[in-house]
C-alpha positions as CSV (number, residue, x, y, z in Angstrom):
1,M,1.5,-1.0,32.0
2,R,3.0,0.6,28.9
3,T,4.3,-0.3,25.5
4,V,7.7,0.8,24.2
5,T,9.9,0.1,21.2
6,V,13.6,-0.8,21.3
7,N,15.9,2.2,20.7
8,R,19.5,1.5,21.6
9,S,20.4,5.2,21.8
10,V,18.2,5.6,24.9
11,F,20.3,3.2,26.9
12,I,23.3,5.4,26.7
13,G,23.6,7.1,30.1
14,T,20.2,5.7,31.2
15,P,19.5,3.2,33.9
16,F,18.1,-0.1,32.6
17,T,15.8,-2.3,34.6
18,C,16.2,-6.0,34.0
19,L,13.6,-8.8,34.4
20,D,13.8,-9.2,38.2
21,G,13.5,-5.4,38.8
22,C,17.2,-4.9,39.5
23,P,19.2,-2.2,37.7
24,S,21.7,-3.2,35.1
25,E,24.4,-1.5,33.0
26,A,23.2,0.1,29.8
27,S,26.0,-1.7,27.9
28,E,24.6,-5.0,29.1
29,A,21.2,-4.1,27.8
30,V,22.6,-3.3,24.4
31,R,24.7,-6.4,24.4
32,M,21.6,-8.6,25.0
33,L,19.7,-6.9,22.2
34,D,22.6,-7.5,19.8
35,L,23.0,-11.1,21.1
36,F,19.4,-12.0,20.2
37,S,19.4,-9.8,17.0
38,I,16.5,-7.7,18.2
39,P,16.3,-4.6,15.9
40,D,15.5,-1.1,16.9
41,G,11.7,-0.5,16.6
42,F,11.0,-4.0,18.1
43,P,8.0,-3.8,20.5
44,I,8.3,-4.5,24.3
45,V,5.5,-4.4,26.9
46,T,6.6,-3.2,30.4
47,N,5.1,-2.2,33.7
48,D,4.8,1.5,34.5
49,D,8.0,1.3,36.5
50,G,10.0,-0.3,33.6
51,T,10.0,-3.8,35.0
52,L,8.8,-6.8,33.0
53,I,7.2,-8.8,35.7
54,G,3.9,-10.2,34.5
55,C,4.8,-9.2,30.9
56,E,7.2,-12.1,30.2
57,R,5.0,-14.4,28.2
58,L,3.7,-11.7,25.9
59,N,7.2,-10.4,25.2
60,E,8.4,-13.9,24.7
61,Y,5.6,-14.5,22.2
62,L,6.6,-11.4,20.3
63,F,10.3,-12.3,20.4
64,N,9.7,-15.9,19.1
65,A,7.4,-14.6,16.4
66,H,10.2,-12.3,15.3
67,D,12.9,-15.0,15.7
68,Q,10.9,-17.5,13.6
69,R,10.1,-14.8,11.0
70,A,6.4,-15.3,11.4
71,Y,5.8,-11.5,11.2
72,D,7.8,-8.5,10.4
73,T,8.7,-5.9,13.1
74,K,6.2,-3.3,11.9
75,S,3.4,-5.9,12.1
76,L,4.4,-7.1,15.5
77,R,4.5,-3.5,16.8
78,E,1.4,-2.0,15.2
79,F,-0.9,-5.1,15.3
80,H,0.1,-8.0,17.5
81,M,1.5,-6.0,20.4
82,Y,-1.2,-3.4,20.2
83,N,-4.1,-6.0,20.4
84,L,-2.5,-8.3,23.0
85,A,-1.4,-5.4,25.2
86,R,-4.9,-4.1,25.1
87,L,-6.2,-7.5,26.3
88,L,-3.6,-7.6,29.1
89,R,-4.6,-4.2,30.2
90,Y,-8.2,-5.3,30.3
91,V,-7.4,-8.4,32.4
92,R,-5.3,-6.4,34.8
93,R,-8.0,-3.7,35.2
94,S,-10.7,-6.4,35.6
95,R,-8.6,-8.0,38.5
96,A,-8.2,-4.6,40.1
97,Q,-11.9,-3.9,39.8
98,D,-12.7,-7.3,41.6
99,H,-10.3,-6.4,44.4
100,A,-11.8,-2.9,44.7
101,D,-15.3,-4.3,44.8
102,Q,-14.4,-6.7,47.6
103,E,-12.9,-3.9,49.6
104,G,-15.8,-1.5,48.8
105,V,-13.5,1.3,47.4
106,P,-13.3,2.9,43.9
107,V,-11.0,1.1,41.6
108,E,-8.8,4.2,41.1
109,D,-8.3,4.4,44.8
110,W,-7.3,0.8,45.0
111,L,-4.9,1.2,42.1
112,A,-3.3,4.2,43.8
113,V,-2.5,2.1,46.8
114,N,-1.7,-1.3,45.4
115,G,-0.7,-0.6,41.8
116,E,-1.7,-2.6,38.8
117,P,-2.0,-6.3,39.3
118,Q,1.1,-7.8,37.6
119,V,-0.7,-10.9,36.2
120,D,0.6,-12.2,32.9
121,L,-1.6,-12.8,29.8
122,T,-1.4,-16.5,30.4
123,D,-3.3,-16.0,33.7
124,A,-6.4,-14.8,31.8
125,T,-9.5,-17.0,32.4
126,R,-12.1,-18.0,29.9
127,N,-14.7,-15.7,31.5
128,E,-12.3,-12.8,31.2
129,L,-11.7,-13.5,27.5
130,K,-15.5,-13.8,26.9
131,A,-16.1,-10.5,28.7
132,Y,-13.4,-8.8,26.7
133,A,-14.8,-10.1,23.4
134,A,-18.2,-8.9,24.4
135,A,-16.9,-5.4,25.3
136,R,-14.9,-5.1,22.0
137,A,-18.0,-6.3,20.0
138,N,-19.7,-3.1,21.1
139,T,-17.0,-0.8,19.6
140,L,-15.6,-2.7,16.5
141,A,-16.9,-3.6,13.1
142,L,-17.3,-7.3,12.6
143,T,-14.3,-7.6,10.3
144,S,-12.0,-5.8,12.8
145,L,-13.4,-7.8,15.7
146,R,-12.7,-11.1,14.0
147,T,-9.2,-10.0,13.2
148,E,-8.4,-8.9,16.8
149,L,-9.9,-12.1,18.3
150,S,-8.0,-14.2,15.8
151,C,-4.8,-12.6,17.0
152,M,-5.7,-13.4,20.6
153,A,-6.5,-17.0,19.7
154,N,-3.1,-17.4,18.0
155,F,-1.4,-16.3,21.2
156,F,-3.2,-18.9,23.3
157,R,-2.7,-21.6,20.8
158,Y,1.0,-20.9,20.9
159,A,0.9,-20.8,24.7
160,V,-0.6,-24.3,24.8
161,E,2.1,-25.6,22.4
162,S,4.8,-24.0,24.5
163,N,3.4,-25.5,27.8
164,W,2.8,-22.0,29.2
165,V,-0.8,-23.0,30.0
166,D,-2.4,-26.4,30.8
167,S,-5.3,-25.8,28.5
168,D,-6.5,-23.3,25.9
169,P,-8.9,-20.8,27.6
170,I,-10.4,-19.8,24.2
171,P,-13.9,-21.4,24.1
172,R,-14.2,-23.7,21.0
173,W,-16.8,-25.9,19.5
174,N,-15.6,-28.6,17.1
175,G,-12.4,-26.5,16.7
176,R,-14.2,-23.2,16.0
177,N,-13.4,-20.2,18.1
178,T,-16.8,-19.3,19.4
179,L,-15.7,-15.9,20.6
180,I,-15.6,-14.9,16.9
181,P,-19.2,-14.2,15.7
182,R,-20.5,-16.3,12.8
183,G,-21.4,-14.8,9.5
184,I,-19.7,-13.0,6.7
185,P,-19.6,-9.2,6.7
186,T,-22.0,-8.0,4.0
187,S,-21.3,-4.3,4.1
188,R,-21.0,-2.6,0.8
189,V,-18.5,0.2,0.2
190,S,-20.5,3.4,0.0
191,K,-17.9,5.9,1.3
192,F,-16.2,7.0,-1.9
193,L,-16.1,10.1,-4.1
194,N,-16.8,10.7,-7.7
195,G,-14.4,12.6,-10.0
196,P,-15.6,16.2,-9.3
197,Q,-15.9,15.5,-5.6
198,T,-12.4,14.1,-5.4
199,S,-10.9,17.0,-7.4
200,H,-12.8,19.6,-5.2
201,F,-11.6,18.0,-2.0
202,L,-8.0,18.0,-3.1
203,R,-8.0,21.5,-4.5
204,V,-10.2,23.3,-1.9
205,G,-9.6,21.1,1.1
206,L,-6.0,20.0,0.9
207,R,-4.5,22.8,-1.2
208,G,-6.9,25.5,0.0
209,D,-7.4,27.1,-3.4
210,V,-10.4,29.3,-2.3
211,S,-9.6,29.6,1.4
212,T,-8.8,32.9,3.0
213,P,-5.1,33.5,3.6
214,D,-5.3,32.8,7.4
215,T,-6.9,29.4,6.8
216,R,-4.8,28.1,4.0
217,P,-2.5,25.2,4.8
218,S,1.2,26.0,5.3
219,F,2.4,23.6,2.6
220,P,-0.5,23.4,0.1
221,E,1.4,21.7,-2.7
222,R,2.8,18.9,-0.5
223,D,-0.7,18.3,1.0
224,Y,-2.3,18.3,-2.4
225,C,0.2,15.9,-3.8
226,Y,-0.2,13.5,-0.9
227,G,-4.0,13.4,-1.4
228,L,-3.5,13.1,-5.2
229,L,-1.3,10.0,-4.7
230,L,-3.8,8.4,-2.5
231,A,-6.6,9.0,-5.0
232,T,-4.7,7.9,-8.1
233,T,-2.7,4.9,-6.8
234,G,-4.8,3.3,-4.0
235,L,-1.8,3.6,-1.6
236,R,-2.5,3.4,2.1
237,R,-1.8,6.5,4.1
238,E,1.5,5.3,5.6
239,E,2.6,3.7,2.3
240,A,2.2,7.1,0.6
241,G,3.6,9.2,3.5
242,L,6.9,7.3,3.5
243,L,7.5,7.1,-0.2
244,L,11.1,8.1,-1.2
245,D,11.7,11.0,-3.5
246,G,13.7,8.8,-5.8
247,E,10.8,6.3,-6.2
248,L,8.7,8.7,-8.2
249,P,9.9,9.6,-11.7
250,Y,10.5,13.1,-13.1
251,P,8.1,14.0,-15.9
252,H,10.8,13.8,-18.6
253,D,11.6,10.2,-17.5
254,M,8.0,8.9,-17.9
255,P,7.5,6.0,-20.4
256,A,5.8,6.7,-23.7
257,D,2.5,5.3,-22.4
258,G,2.4,7.8,-19.5
259,V,2.5,5.2,-16.7
260,H,5.4,4.4,-14.5
261,A,5.4,1.3,-12.2
262,F,7.5,0.6,-9.1
263,E,7.2,-1.9,-6.2
264,R,6.2,-0.9,-2.7
265,S,5.8,-3.1,0.3
266,G,2.6,-2.6,2.3
267,K,0.4,-4.2,4.9
268,G,1.8,-7.5,6.2
269,G,5.0,-6.9,4.2
270,V,3.2,-7.7,0.9
271,A,4.8,-6.1,-2.1
272,R,2.8,-4.9,-5.1
273,F,3.3,-2.7,-8.1
274,V,2.2,0.9,-7.8
275,Y,1.4,2.9,-11.0
276,I,2.2,6.6,-11.3
277,T,0.7,8.5,-14.3
278,A,2.2,11.5,-16.1
279,E,-0.4,13.8,-14.6
280,T,0.5,12.8,-11.1
281,A,4.3,13.0,-11.8
282,S,3.9,16.6,-13.1
283,A,2.0,17.7,-10.0
284,I,4.6,16.1,-7.7
285,D,7.5,17.7,-9.6
286,L,6.0,21.1,-8.9
287,Y,6.0,20.4,-5.2
288,R,9.5,18.8,-5.5
289,Q,11.0,22.0,-7.0
290,T,9.2,24.5,-4.7
291,E,8.1,23.5,-1.2
292,R,10.3,20.5,-0.8
293,A,13.5,22.2,-2.0
294,S,12.8,25.1,0.4
295,K,12.2,22.7,3.3
296,V,15.5,20.9,2.8
297,I,17.4,24.1,3.0
298,K,15.6,25.4,6.1
299,A,15.8,22.1,7.9
300,Q,19.6,21.8,7.7
301,P,20.3,22.9,11.3
302,R,17.9,20.4,12.8
303,L,19.1,17.6,10.4
304,R,22.7,18.3,11.4
305,R,21.8,18.0,15.1
306,L,19.9,14.7,14.5
307,K,22.9,13.4,12.6
308,R,25.3,14.2,15.5
309,E,22.9,12.4,17.9
310,G,22.9,9.3,15.7
311,R,19.2,9.5,15.0
312,L,19.4,9.5,11.2
313,L,20.1,6.7,8.9
314,V,22.9,8.0,6.7
315,T,22.9,6.3,3.4
316,D,25.1,6.5,0.3
317,G,21.9,7.3,-1.7
318,L,19.8,5.4,-4.2
319,T,21.4,2.9,-6.6
320,T,20.4,-0.4,-8.3
321,S,20.8,-4.0,-7.3
322,R,20.2,-6.7,-10.0
323,G,18.5,-4.1,-12.1
324,K,16.1,-3.0,-9.4
325,P,16.0,0.2,-7.3
326,A,18.0,0.0,-4.1
327,V,19.5,2.1,-1.4
328,S,23.1,1.8,-0.3
329,V,23.8,1.7,3.4
330,E,27.5,1.3,4.5
331,G,28.3,-0.3,1.2
332,R,25.4,-2.8,1.5
333,K,22.6,-2.6,-1.1
334,I,19.0,-3.0,0.1
335,A,16.2,-3.3,-2.4
336,L,13.7,-0.5,-2.0
337,V,10.9,-3.0,-1.8
338,N,12.6,-4.4,1.4
339,F,13.5,-1.0,2.9
340,S,11.5,-0.7,6.1
341,D,9.2,2.1,6.9
342,E,11.2,2.8,10.1
343,D,14.3,3.3,8.0
344,R,12.4,5.3,5.3
345,A,11.3,7.8,8.0
346,R,14.9,8.7,9.0
347,A,17.0,8.0,5.9
348,V,19.2,10.7,4.4
349,S,22.2,11.1,2.2
350,V,24.9,13.8,2.3
351,R,25.7,15.8,-0.8
352,D,29.2,16.7,-1.9
353,D,28.7,20.2,-0.5
354,G,27.7,18.8,2.9
355,T,24.0,19.4,2.6
356,I,21.9,16.7,4.2
357,E,19.3,15.4,1.8
358,P,16.3,13.5,3.2
359,L,15.3,10.5,1.1
360,G,11.6,11.0,1.9
361,L,9.4,12.6,-0.7
362,F,7.0,14.3,1.8
363,L,8.7,16.4,4.4
364,A,7.7,18.2,7.5
365,R,9.3,21.5,8.7
366,G,12.1,19.5,10.4
367,G,13.1,17.9,7.2
368,L,11.8,14.3,7.8
369,P,8.4,12.8,6.8
370,P,5.4,13.8,8.8
371,T,3.8,11.4,11.3
372,I,0.6,9.4,10.5
373,K,-1.3,11.6,13.0
374,Y,-0.3,14.7,11.0
375,W,-2.0,13.3,7.9
376,D,-5.1,12.5,9.8
377,D,-5.2,16.0,11.2
378,L,-4.6,17.4,7.8
379,F,-7.7,15.7,6.4
380,A,-9.7,16.9,9.4
381,D,-8.7,20.5,8.5
382,A,-9.5,19.9,4.8
383,R,-13.0,18.6,5.6
384,Q,-13.6,21.9,7.4
385,R,-12.5,24.0,4.5
386,V,-14.6,22.0,2.1
387,H,-17.6,22.3,4.3
388,Q,-17.2,26.1,4.5
389,S,-16.9,26.3,0.7
390,G,-20.5,25.3,0.2
391,D,-19.7,24.1,-3.3
392,A,-22.0,21.7,-5.1
393,D,-19.1,19.4,-5.6
394,R,-18.3,19.0,-2.0
395,P,-18.5,15.3,-0.7
396,P,-21.9,14.1,0.4
397,A,-22.8,14.5,4.1
398,H,-22.6,10.8,4.9
399,V,-18.9,10.6,3.8
400,T,-16.3,11.7,6.3
401,V,-13.3,12.0,4.0
402,G,-10.1,10.6,5.4
403,P,-7.0,9.2,3.8
404,H,-8.6,5.8,3.5
405,T,-11.6,7.3,1.6
406,M,-9.2,8.0,-1.2
407,R,-8.2,4.4,-1.3
408,H,-11.9,3.4,-1.5
409,T,-12.4,6.0,-4.3
410,F,-9.5,4.6,-6.3
411,A,-10.8,1.0,-5.9
412,V,-14.3,1.8,-7.0
413,R,-13.4,4.0,-10.0
414,M,-10.7,1.6,-11.2
415,L,-13.0,-1.4,-11.0
416,A,-15.8,0.4,-12.7
417,G,-13.5,1.6,-15.5
418,L,-12.0,-1.8,-16.1
419,M,-15.5,-3.4,-16.2
420,R,-16.6,-0.8,-18.7
421,Q,-13.7,-1.6,-20.9
422,G,-14.5,-5.2,-20.6
423,R,-18.0,-4.6,-21.9
424,E,-16.8,-2.5,-24.8
425,A,-14.2,-5.2,-25.8
426,S,-16.3,-8.3,-25.5
427,D,-19.8,-7.5,-24.1
428,D,-18.6,-9.1,-20.9
429,S,-17.5,-6.8,-18.1
430,Y,-15.6,-9.6,-16.4
431,Q,-13.4,-10.4,-19.4
432,F,-11.1,-7.3,-19.4
433,L,-7.6,-8.2,-18.2
434,A,-8.9,-11.7,-17.3
435,N,-10.8,-10.4,-14.3
436,P,-11.0,-6.8,-13.2
437,V,-11.5,-7.8,-9.6
438,L,-8.2,-9.7,-9.6
439,T,-6.5,-6.7,-11.2
440,V,-7.8,-4.2,-8.6
441,K,-6.8,-6.8,-5.9
442,E,-3.2,-6.6,-7.0
443,L,-3.3,-2.8,-7.4
444,L,-4.5,-2.4,-3.8
445,G,-2.4,-5.2,-2.3
446,H,-5.3,-7.0,-0.7
447,A,-4.4,-10.3,0.9
448,S,-7.8,-11.8,0.2
449,I,-10.0,-11.5,-2.9
450,E,-13.0,-11.3,-0.6
451,T,-11.8,-7.8,0.5
452,T,-11.8,-6.6,-3.1
453,H,-15.2,-8.1,-3.7
454,R,-16.7,-5.5,-1.3
455,Y,-16.1,-2.9,-4.0
456,L,-17.9,-4.9,-6.7
457,Y,-21.5,-3.7,-5.9
458,A,-20.5,-0.1,-6.0
459,A,-18.6,-0.5,-9.3
460,E,-21.4,-2.4,-10.9
461,T,-24.1,0.1,-10.0
462,W,-22.1,3.3,-10.5
463,R,-23.0,5.2,-13.7
464,E,-19.7,7.1,-14.1
465,E,-17.8,6.2,-17.2
466,V,-14.0,5.7,-16.7
467,P,-12.4,4.9,-20.1
468,A,-8.6,4.3,-20.1
469,A,-9.0,3.8,-16.4
470,L,-5.5,4.6,-14.9
471,R,-4.9,7.7,-17.0
472,L,-8.3,9.3,-16.7
473,V,-8.6,8.7,-12.9
474,A,-5.4,10.7,-12.5
475,A,-6.2,13.2,-15.3
476,E,-9.6,14.3,-14.0
477,T,-8.3,14.4,-10.4
478,V,-5.8,17.1,-11.4
479,G,-8.4,18.8,-13.4
480,H,-7.6,18.1,-17.1
481,T,-7.7,15.3,-19.7
482,P,-4.4,14.0,-21.1
483,D,-3.7,14.6,-24.7
484,R,-2.4,11.2,-25.5
485,P,-3.6,8.8,-28.3
486,G,-6.5,6.6,-27.3
487,I,-7.6,8.7,-24.3
488,T,-10.8,10.7,-24.7
489,P,-12.7,13.0,-22.4
490,Y,-15.8,11.7,-20.7
491,D,-18.7,13.1,-18.7
492,D,-18.4,12.4,-14.9
493,S,-21.6,14.1,-13.8
494,G,-23.6,11.2,-12.5
495,T,-23.3,8.7,-9.7
496,D,-25.6,6.3,-7.9
497,D,-24.3,7.1,-4.4
């Protein structure tokens, strides 16, 4: 069994296998996709030979969720399909193991002769679901486990409503899904960095300031700016990696208060405002004028080839729609907050001189944004450089710094700063901006206030002072204090972690 995503271009000149295993014309496949308004990037689960036998109900569930606008395409592909396909693989492997045990042969030998049992997800038994939940409980944190099992329960609830199954195989007691463990996660956020540690990781780890020439990153300014954005905005790794160049202001366009706001859609399609400070904008502008400009020129041959193959989204560039930033595609304006990550990753415009200009801010050698795996690998390399530096400001041993660590860092430092300002203003740390927890919730784009509350303990017990929170978080991260009225230096030497 495998998972694929719809891409109309692969059907051109390629055999297509329909539901019953019979070959069909590629044009017919494309016609069906268009008929049901299935977009490119839509997830499909197939057998290894390309047939859909035994995958019908799972795919129908994904299609109906898309058709009824229950979830966006990205959520279906990266969350729902991912979790449900994992469950289907488990059920099929469990059935294969049972057959192999009955015949007294290794399961791999049985699979080589018989192939994977093509049972559908609706064939899963209660015992198989219980065994799967127990197996996943050994590898997942409680929050992740509850989320995955809730996704599974939603599928079977829909299966009952659609008469795909006679009864719900999910074990319940008084309506409660008993596969999901009781209790509320009580973990406290401890994996975050203080100011000097953050600055050191960005400079030494990502930019490689003290590395030997053979270990320095190939594009130090790009990598540094990516980490800087994570640490000063709270963006998730993909949200930052697929920012458009035009979404971030030039230094001379910054407002008088030194903070620029724009909307960005994130997890679950939830839009929120992201705030860019003058310090961050200046660092990004250096990358924009050096490494990025050079990459665009060197990538022209590949970009022209991708354009000929129809693999780029050629736009008319950025514009405005009803006073808000938008991108124009074939005369149609799409608000940037609604511009999908799939389109962001392949969007370009063509200059008057014929140069193909990628819309993405962060570019790989080929002229388009790097993959998520690239950013993960980048942080792994950065951790090695920081470890070798032996500096006193390197992150503590218990913190494995990844992209999400920077999001934790932003959350704790912002929450601590806002609470400190609340104490200064009214002797009540919870009075600043109505409630600092609600403010940080909006900054991070959390769906639930409970998620933000996890940072509260760290913020309350942290000794670092963070006056003028947004500006100073960014200022110290880039290594200096802004010389704007009302913003003063502070000592960031102590933490309680």
